[in-house]
C-alpha positions, 0 to 999 in steps of 0.5 A: 557476565553470562547472567547479563547476556541471559537476562538481556535475551530474556527481557529484550523481546518483551521490551520491544513488544512494549515499544521500548525498541525505539528507545534502544535504536530499533524501529518498526517500519512505517509506510511512508509511500505507496507506489501504484503501477501502472501509473496511467492506463487506458481501457477502450471497452466498457467492462474491460479490466486492469489489475493495478499493483501497489507497493508499500514502502517504508521510511528506509525505502524498503518494500513492506510485505504482508500489509493491507492495502485499501483501494478506491476510485475517485469516480466509481461511475467511470471505473470501479476498483475492488479490494485486490486493485482490479479496476473495471471500466464503467463509462467513458471518462477518467478516474484516479485509482488510489491505494492507501496504507494509513496516511500514505497514498499512491495514485494512478490515472485510468482513462476509459474511451469506449468506442 
């Protein structure tokens, strides 16, 4: 029986690396939801900034750390957003700030009302 345990310990990492882990009941996290905070905000000056934060959440409701998140703005003329999620007000109006991981996307609304 000791040889079987040694064999399984030796081949299991290779099987998991090849994707056989799913057959064995071991699955890798799949991001199914992205949560962006704050969900809505207002900036009252051109050039003002707001840092948005995104959490990637897997199929089990757990946060997936260390994963790349892509940021975008629906209206870059109103608000641009950089690769870290920092949005900058450019003009009065409204923009949707999006954070994506694969096909999962989370959204926040940013309103700019400069006086």
